[in-house]
C-alpha positions as CSV (number, residue, x, y, z in Angstrom):
1,M,43.0,-65.0,23.7
2,T,40.6,-63.2,26.5
3,L,41.5,-59.5,25.3
4,S,40.8,-60.9,21.9
5,F,37.0,-62.2,22.8
6,F,36.1,-58.2,23.4
7,D,38.6,-57.0,20.4
8,Q,35.0,-57.5,18.0
9,F,33.5,-54.4,20.8
10,M,35.9,-51.7,20.5
11,S,35.2,-49.2,17.7
12,P,37.4,-49.6,14.6
13,T,39.2,-46.4,12.8
14,F,40.7,-45.6,9.2
15,M,43.3,-43.5,9.0
16,G,42.4,-41.7,12.6
17,V,37.6,-41.8,11.9
18,P,35.8,-44.2,13.8
19,L,34.1,-45.6,10.8
20,V,30.6,-46.1,13.6
21,I,29.9,-43.4,11.2
22,L,29.4,-45.4,8.3
23,A,28.3,-48.1,10.4
24,L,25.0,-45.7,11.7
25,S,25.0,-44.2,8.2
26,L,24.5,-47.9,6.0
27,P,20.9,-49.1,6.9
28,W,18.6,-46.5,5.5
29,V,20.9,-46.7,2.3
30,L,19.9,-50.5,2.2
31,Y,16.0,-49.8,2.2
32,P,14.8,-49.2,-0.8
33,T,12.7,-45.9,-1.5
34,P,9.1,-46.2,-2.2
35,S,7.6,-44.5,-5.7
36,N,4.6,-43.7,-6.9
37,R,3.5,-46.4,-8.9
38,W,1.5,-48.6,-8.3
39,I,3.3,-51.7,-9.0
40,T,6.5,-52.2,-7.2
41,N,9.5,-54.7,-6.7
42,R,8.3,-57.2,-3.6
43,M,11.1,-55.1,-1.7
44,V,9.0,-52.5,-1.2
45,T,5.5,-54.2,-1.2
46,L,7.3,-56.3,2.0
47,Q,8.8,-53.1,3.6
48,A,5.7,-51.2,4.0
49,W,3.6,-54.7,4.6
50,F,6.2,-54.7,8.0
51,V,5.8,-51.4,8.4
52,N,1.8,-51.3,8.1
53,R,1.9,-54.5,10.4
54,F,4.4,-53.0,13.1
55,M,2.3,-49.6,13.5
56,Q,-0.8,-51.7,14.0
57,Q,-0.4,-54.3,16.5
58,M,1.8,-50.9,18.4
59,F,0.4,-48.4,18.2
60,L,-3.1,-50.1,18.6
61,P,-3.7,-49.5,22.8
62,L,-1.9,-46.0,22.1
63,N,-4.8,-43.1,21.4
64,Q,-5.1,-40.6,18.9
65,G,-2.0,-38.3,20.6
66,G,0.8,-41.2,20.7
67,H,-0.2,-41.3,16.9
68,K,2.2,-38.6,16.1
69,W,5.5,-40.4,17.6
70,A,4.3,-43.7,14.5
71,L,6.7,-42.4,12.2
72,L,9.8,-42.1,15.3
73,M,9.1,-45.5,17.3
74,T,8.8,-47.3,13.0
75,S,12.2,-45.3,11.9
76,L,13.5,-47.1,15.2
77,M,12.5,-50.3,14.4
78,L,14.0,-51.0,11.4
79,F,16.7,-48.7,12.5
80,L,17.7,-50.9,14.8
81,I,16.6,-53.7,13.0
82,T,19.2,-53.3,10.9
83,L,22.4,-52.7,13.0
84,N,21.7,-56.1,14.8
85,M,21.5,-57.7,12.3
86,L,24.5,-56.4,10.4
87,G,26.3,-56.9,13.2
88,L,25.7,-60.7,13.2
89,L,28.1,-60.5,9.6
90,P,31.5,-61.6,9.6
91,Y,34.1,-58.5,10.1
92,T,31.7,-55.8,11.3
93,F,30.9,-54.1,13.9
94,T,27.6,-53.6,16.1
95,P,27.0,-50.6,17.4
96,T,24.1,-51.2,19.0
97,T,26.7,-53.4,21.0
98,Q,28.0,-50.3,22.6
99,L,26.3,-49.1,25.9
100,S,26.7,-45.2,25.1
101,L,24.7,-45.3,21.9
102,N,21.5,-47.5,23.1
103,M,21.8,-44.5,26.4
104,G,21.9,-42.2,23.8
105,F,18.6,-43.8,22.2
106,A,16.6,-44.7,25.3
107,V,17.7,-41.1,28.3
108,P,16.2,-38.3,25.2
109,L,12.8,-40.9,24.1
110,W,12.9,-41.8,27.9
111,L,12.3,-37.5,29.1
112,A,10.6,-37.2,26.3
113,T,7.7,-39.0,27.0
114,V,8.2,-37.9,31.0
115,L,8.1,-34.7,29.6
116,I,5.0,-34.6,27.7
117,G,3.0,-36.2,30.5
118,M,4.1,-33.4,32.9
119,R,2.8,-30.6,30.6
120,N,-0.4,-32.1,29.3
121,Q,-1.2,-34.6,32.4
122,P,0.9,-33.2,35.8
123,T,-1.5,-35.2,38.4
124,V,-1.9,-37.8,36.5
125,A,1.7,-38.3,35.5
126,L,3.4,-37.5,39.2
127,G,0.5,-39.9,40.5
128,H,2.6,-42.6,39.3
129,L,4.9,-42.0,41.9
130,L,2.5,-43.1,44.9
131,P,-0.2,-46.1,44.1
132,E,-3.2,-45.7,45.5
133,G,-4.1,-46.8,48.5
134,T,-1.2,-46.4,50.1
135,P,-0.7,-46.9,54.3
136,T,0.3,-43.3,55.4
137,P,3.4,-44.9,57.3
138,L,4.9,-45.7,54.3
139,I,4.2,-43.3,51.2
140,P,8.2,-41.1,52.1
141,L,9.1,-44.7,51.7
142,L,7.2,-45.3,48.1
143,I,7.5,-41.6,46.3
144,V,11.5,-42.8,46.7
145,I,10.9,-45.9,45.3
146,E,8.4,-45.0,42.6
147,T,11.0,-42.2,41.9
148,F,14.4,-44.8,41.2
149,S,12.1,-47.1,40.0
150,L,10.8,-43.9,37.3
151,L,14.7,-42.5,36.8
152,I,16.2,-46.3,35.9
153,R,14.2,-47.1,32.7
154,P,16.6,-45.2,30.6
155,V,19.4,-47.1,32.3
156,A,17.2,-50.7,31.8
157,L,16.6,-50.0,28.3
158,G,20.5,-49.4,27.4
159,V,22.0,-52.2,29.3
160,R,19.4,-54.8,28.6
161,L,20.3,-53.8,24.6
162,T,23.7,-54.6,24.9
163,A,23.9,-56.9,27.4
164,N,21.9,-59.1,25.3
165,L,24.1,-59.0,21.9
166,T,27.2,-58.6,23.7
167,A,26.4,-61.5,25.7
168,G,25.2,-63.7,21.8
169,H,28.5,-62.1,19.7
170,L,30.9,-63.0,22.2
171,L,29.4,-66.5,23.3
172,I,29.0,-67.1,18.7
173,Q,33.0,-66.0,18.9
174,L,33.9,-68.8,21.7
175,I,32.1,-71.2,21.1
176,A,33.5,-70.8,17.1
177,T,37.1,-70.8,18.6
178,A,36.4,-74.6,20.4
179,A,35.1,-75.1,17.4
180,F,37.9,-74.3,14.9
181,V,40.5,-76.0,17.4
182,L,39.2,-79.0,18.0
183,L,39.2,-79.8,15.0
184,P,42.3,-81.0,14.1
185,L,42.0,-82.8,17.6
186,M,38.9,-84.2,17.9
187,P,36.9,-84.1,14.0
188,A,33.9,-85.6,15.6
189,V,33.1,-83.2,18.1
190,A,34.1,-79.9,16.4
191,V,31.1,-81.1,14.0
192,I,28.8,-81.3,16.9
193,T,29.5,-77.6,18.2
194,T,29.7,-76.4,14.5
195,V,26.1,-77.4,14.1
196,V,25.7,-75.9,17.9
197,L,27.1,-72.6,16.7
198,L,25.1,-73.1,13.4
199,L,22.0,-73.6,15.9
200,L,23.1,-70.1,18.3
201,T,23.8,-67.8,15.5
202,M,20.2,-69.2,14.5
203,L,19.1,-67.5,17.6
204,E,21.0,-64.6,17.1
205,V,19.0,-63.7,14.6
206,A,15.4,-63.4,16.2
207,V,17.5,-62.3,18.9
208,A,18.6,-59.2,17.1
209,M,15.2,-58.7,15.8
210,I,13.2,-59.3,19.2
211,Q,15.0,-57.3,21.3
212,A,14.6,-54.1,19.0
213,Y,12.0,-54.9,19.3
214,V,11.4,-55.1,23.0
215,F,13.5,-51.7,22.8
216,V,10.8,-49.3,20.9
217,L,7.5,-51.7,22.8
218,L,8.6,-50.3,26.1
219,L,9.2,-47.1,24.9
220,S,5.5,-47.0,23.9
221,L,4.2,-48.4,27.2
222,Y,6.4,-45.4,28.6
223,L,4.5,-43.1,26.3
224,Q,0.9,-44.9,26.9
225,E,1.8,-43.5,30.6
226,N,1.6,-40.0,29.9
227,I,-0.5,-39.6,27.1
């Protein structure tokens, strides 16, 4: 039973072909393509409103140099939200529960922000490793600690997204299994468990959206430090 709970996180294959490729390409098919017409449908209007509001909130504290990342950050946000939401459907696979995929997103983007800071303002970028007013005996220790905290950022990004989604999926499956087992034995308890399951599913929908937003928000904060 313990192994079956974690089978949902295994990458499915069909005739030797990993279906994670299909799962990663599916979000781009679901979104409508905006047209040049003045009057569009409600879906395109809602999509444009969401993108505009997100860009305003995300890039308001950034200067003009950070606005070059608007397209990348917005696309990543929509991509992660769609993957997380599709993973809540029955008989589906959530690619963002794989740590390797999340690290593949986090490490290159974090490294790009660090390299931009080292290229544009190396003194300020290196100054983050040593807080102002540090006593002289503590300088070597603080440099090591700040360097470690800098290198651990992409790991924290990937692990946070993976852990939150994995924990939510496991909890949903555990409660659903309990409701199924209790139905013939204690119907009243099974009904209460089903209500808890529905509430937890609504919470997971919120978590799926919030975690995608937090992932992109932290990347924008890292970018703000280096531009």
